[in-house]
C-alpha positions in Angstrom: -111.2 194.3 -60.6 -110.3 192.5 -57.5 -107.6 189.4 -57.9 -109.1 188.0 -54.8 -112.9 188.0 -56.4 -111.4 186.2 -59.8 -108.9 183.8 -58.5 -110.6 180.5 -57.0 -107.4 179.3 -55.6 -106.5 182.4 -53.8 -110.1 182.7 -52.5 -110.2 179.0 -51.1 -106.6 179.6 -49.3 -108.1 182.9 -48.1 -111.2 181.2 -46.6 -109.5 178.4 -45.1 -107.3 180.9 -43.3 -110.1 182.7 -42.1 -111.6 179.5 -40.9 -108.5 178.5 -39.2 -108.2 181.8 -37.6 -111.8 181.5 -36.2 -111.1 177.9 -34.9 -108.2 179.4 -33.0 -109.6 182.3 -31.5 -113.0 180.0 -30.3 -110.3 177.5 -28.9 -108.1 180.7 -27.1 -111.7 181.8 -25.7 -112.5 178.0 -24.2 -109.2 177.8 -22.5 -109.0 181.4 -21.4 -112.4 180.8 -19.8 -111.6 177.4 -18.3 -108.1 178.8 -16.7 -110.3 182.1 -15.5 -113.6 180.9 -14.0 -112.6 178.2 -11.6 -116.0 178.4 -9.7 -117.7 177.1 -12.7 -115.1 174.6 -13.9 -115.4 176.4 -17.3 -119.1 175.2 -17.7 -120.9 178.4 -17.2 -119.6 182.1 -18.2 -118.2 184.8 -16.0 -121.2 186.8 -17.0 -123.2 184.2 -15.5 -121.8 184.8 -12.6 -121.8 188.3 -12.3 -125.5 188.5 -13.6 -127.2 187.9 -9.9 -124.9 190.9 -8.4 -126.4 193.0 -11.0 -123.6 193.5 -13.3 -124.3 194.1 -16.9 -121.8 196.6 -18.3 -118.3 197.0 -17.9 -118.4 200.0 -16.1 -121.1 198.3 -13.8 -118.3 195.9 -13.2 -115.5 198.3 -12.4 -117.8 200.3 -10.2 -118.7 196.8 -8.3 -115.5 195.8 -8.0 -113.9 198.8 -6.7 -116.4 199.2 -4.0 -116.5 195.4 -3.0 -112.6 194.9 -3.3 -110.7 198.2 -3.2 -109.4 197.3 -6.5 -109.6 199.7 -9.4 -109.9 198.6 -13.0 -110.9 200.8 -16.2 -113.7 199.8 -17.8 -113.3 198.4 -21.4 -116.0 200.8 -23.0 -113.3 203.7 -22.4 -111.1 201.5 -24.9 -113.6 201.1 -27.7 -115.1 197.7 -26.4 -119.0 197.2 -26.3 -120.1 198.2 -22.8 -122.2 194.6 -22.5 -118.8 192.7 -22.9 -117.9 193.1 -19.4 -113.9 193.8 -20.6 -111.7 195.7 -18.5 -107.8 196.7 -18.1 -105.7 196.3 -15.1 -103.0 198.8 -14.8 -100.0 197.8 -12.3 -99.2 201.5 -11.0 -98.2 200.1 -7.8 -95.5 197.7 -9.2 -91.7 198.7 -9.2 -90.6 197.1 -12.3 -87.1 198.0 -12.1 -86.3 197.1 -8.9 -88.0 193.6 -9.7 -85.8 193.2 -13.0 -82.4 194.3 -11.3 -83.4 191.5 -8.9 -83.9 189.1 -11.6 -81.0 190.0 -13.0 -78.8 188.7 -10.0 -80.7 185.4 -10.3 -78.5 182.3 -11.9 -79.5 181.7 -15.7 -81.1 178.5 -15.1 -83.6 179.6 -12.5 -87.0 181.2 -12.8 -88.8 183.6 -10.2 -90.3 181.8 -7.7 -93.5 182.4 -5.6 -91.3 184.3 -2.9 -89.5 186.4 -5.7 -93.1 187.2 -6.6 -94.5 187.7 -3.2 -91.4 190.1 -2.6 -91.7 192.2 -5.7 -94.8 191.7 -6.9 -97.1 191.5 -3.8 -99.6 194.4 -4.5 -100.8 193.3 -7.6 -100.9 189.7 -7.0 -103.3 190.8 -3.8 -105.0 193.2 -6.4 -105.6 189.8 -8.7 -106.5 187.5 -6.1 -109.0 189.9 -4.4 -110.8 189.9 -7.9 -110.5 186.1 -8.3 -112.3 185.8 -5.0 -114.8 188.3 -5.7 -115.7 186.2 -9.2 -115.8 183.2 -7.6 -117.8 185.0 -4.7 
């Protein structure tokens, strides 16, 4: 028989851990939403902002984004996510990471890459993310 089923202390600890994990997941989702959705101030969901545009699936999201901004992303349903979840993946295929790492190696250990560094070595991905944000805020 299963030890979890017969040991009340183990069952209690497992239940507490699951509850804590659920709370943590909900907090992360809320924080991510507040950071991501500047247009609604974290109040309404991005899904609500996209609904008037006729976006109901992740594939529809990707098609509209490509048509209206020129930015290509991959629909989450291609990676096993539900189509209605509106998830997608970004691929930084036009980013020369080796060149950026080499430049970062020449920086002093106390400094961090600043905006000019990012614009110099990561300009196209930054432009793509800005287009996505502007489109969602629309």
